[in-house]
C-alpha positions in Angstrom: 92.7 84.8 124.2 91.8 81.8 121.9 92.5 83.0 118.6 95.8 84.6 119.6 96.9 81.0 121.2 95.5 79.7 117.0 97.8 82.2 115.5 100.8 82.1 117.5 100.4 77.6 117.1 100.2 78.3 113.4 103.4 81.0 113.0 105.1 78.1 115.2 104.2 75.2 112.7 105.6 77.7 110.0 108.5 78.2 112.0 109.3 74.5 112.3 108.6 74.0 108.9 110.6 76.6 107.4 113.7 75.0 109.4 113.0 71.5 108.0 113.7 73.1 105.1 116.9 74.8 105.8 118.1 70.8 107.1 117.0 69.8 103.9 119.3 72.0 101.9 121.9 71.7 104.1 121.9 68.2 103.9 121.9 68.2 100.2 124.8 70.9 99.9 126.9 68.2 102.3 126.0 65.3 100.1 126.8 67.2 97.0 130.3 68.7 98.9 131.1 64.6 99.5 130.3 63.8 96.1 132.6 66.3 94.6 135.4 65.5 96.9 135.0 61.9 96.4 135.2 62.6 92.6 137.9 64.9 92.9 140.1 61.5 94.7 139.9 59.9 91.3 142.7 61.0 89.0 141.5 62.4 85.7 142.7 61.0 82.6 143.9 63.2 79.7 144.3 60.9 77.0 146.2 63.3 75.0 149.0 63.1 77.9 151.6 60.2 78.6 151.5 58.9 82.0 154.3 57.1 84.0 152.9 53.5 84.9 154.8 50.4 85.8 154.9 47.1 84.0 155.1 44.1 85.9 157.3 41.4 84.9 158.7 38.2 86.6 162.6 38.1 87.2 164.4 35.6 89.1 161.3 34.2 90.4 159.6 37.6 91.9 157.3 40.1 90.3 159.3 43.0 89.8 158.5 46.6 88.1 159.7 48.7 84.9 158.8 52.1 83.9 156.7 52.8 81.1 155.0 55.9 79.0 151.4 55.2 78.1 148.4 57.2 77.2 146.0 54.8 78.3 145.5 51.9 80.2 144.5 50.1 77.8 148.1 50.9 76.1 149.6 49.7 79.7 147.4 46.6 79.5 147.9 45.5 75.8 151.6 46.2 76.4 151.9 43.7 79.1 150.1 40.7 77.5 152.5 41.0 74.3 155.3 40.2 76.8 158.3 41.7 77.6 160.1 43.6 74.5 163.5 42.2 73.4 165.5 43.8 75.6 163.8 43.1 78.4 163.9 39.7 77.8 167.7 40.1 77.6 167.7 41.8 81.0 166.0 38.5 82.4 162.2 39.7 82.4 159.9 37.0 81.4 155.6 36.4 82.0 153.6 33.7 82.6 151.0 35.5 81.1 148.9 33.2 78.4 149.7 34.3 74.7 146.0 36.1 74.7 144.9 39.3 73.9 142.5 41.0 75.6 138.7 41.8 74.8 138.1 44.7 76.1 140.1 47.0 78.4 137.9 50.0 80.2 138.4 52.2 82.8 135.4 53.3 84.5 136.0 55.7 87.5 138.8 53.7 89.7 138.3 50.2 88.5 139.6 48.2 85.6 137.4 46.1 83.7 139.2 43.5 82.1 137.3 41.0 79.9 139.7 38.5 78.8 138.6 35.2 76.5 138.0 32.0 77.7 141.4 30.4 77.1 143.0 33.3 79.2 141.7 31.3 82.4 143.1 27.7 81.2 146.3 28.5 83.2 147.0 25.8 85.9 149.4 25.9 89.0 148.8 28.4 91.9 152.0 29.9 91.9 151.7 30.6 88.2 148.0 32.0 88.9 148.9 34.2 91.5 152.1 35.9 90.1 150.0 36.3 86.7 147.2 37.8 88.7 149.9 40.2 90.4 151.5 41.1 87.3 147.8 42.1 86.0 146.7 43.5 89.2 150.1 45.6 90.1 150.4 47.1 86.7 146.5 48.2 86.4 147.1 49.8 89.6 150.0 51.6 88.9 147.5 53.6 86.0 146.5 57.0 87.7 143.5 56.7 89.9 143.4 53.1 89.5 142.8 50.8 92.9 141.3 47.4 91.8 140.5 45.2 88.8 137.1 43.0 87.8 137.9 40.6 85.8 135.4 39.1 82.8 135.4 36.4 81.0 134.4 37.0 77.6 131.5 39.7 78.5 130.7 38.4 82.0 131.8 38.7 85.5 133.7 35.8 86.6 133.8 35.3 90.5 136.8 32.2 90.9 139.7 31.7 88.7 138.9 28.0 87.6 140.8 25.4 88.9 142.8 27.9 91.2 140.2 28.9 93.7 141.4 32.6 93.7 138.7 34.9 94.4 138.1 37.2 91.8 134.9 39.2 92.8 133.9 41.5 93.1 137.2 43.0 92.3 140.2 42.1 92.9 143.4 44.7 94.1 146.7 44.7 95.6 146.0 43.7 99.5 143.2 40.8 98.0 145.5 39.2 95.6 148.6 38.8 98.1 146.4 37.1 100.5 145.0 34.2 98.2 146.4 31.2 98.1 145.0 28.9 95.5 143.7 25.6 95.9 
């Protein structure tokens, strides 16, 4: 009788061990499915294709969009930093962006890493800086899949716009930039 009890006990342990393995496999499968889903939520970018995006200029005290066809986020950002075309300027569009070129523009998942030279951060005046940041963030977010911008200063993360108090870390998006007031 004692041997039967031990045999049933051992079989029970094997059964429980097998159930635990099934739970692990099920949990792993669920994790893989959720990872796949979140990866699919980010729009893949085909560098041979043109995308419709918006460049945000200033006009009559407001930030306004202008449609552009671009192949990459770098092309979009470089166009923004070059300023409005001659025709756009004649239509009253302008920018407060400093006359600098980005050091690097990197698309990483749903965020853009925007490395700007130190002189970019010399801009002063909270209304001006607010509009500059809005132009950049709105323009970046108009590119497929982009949801946030990470600002870098000569390759190093920057958490606050110097002298103006705008929080830039860990990232900036439309919601965070609209809710901020400079110092």
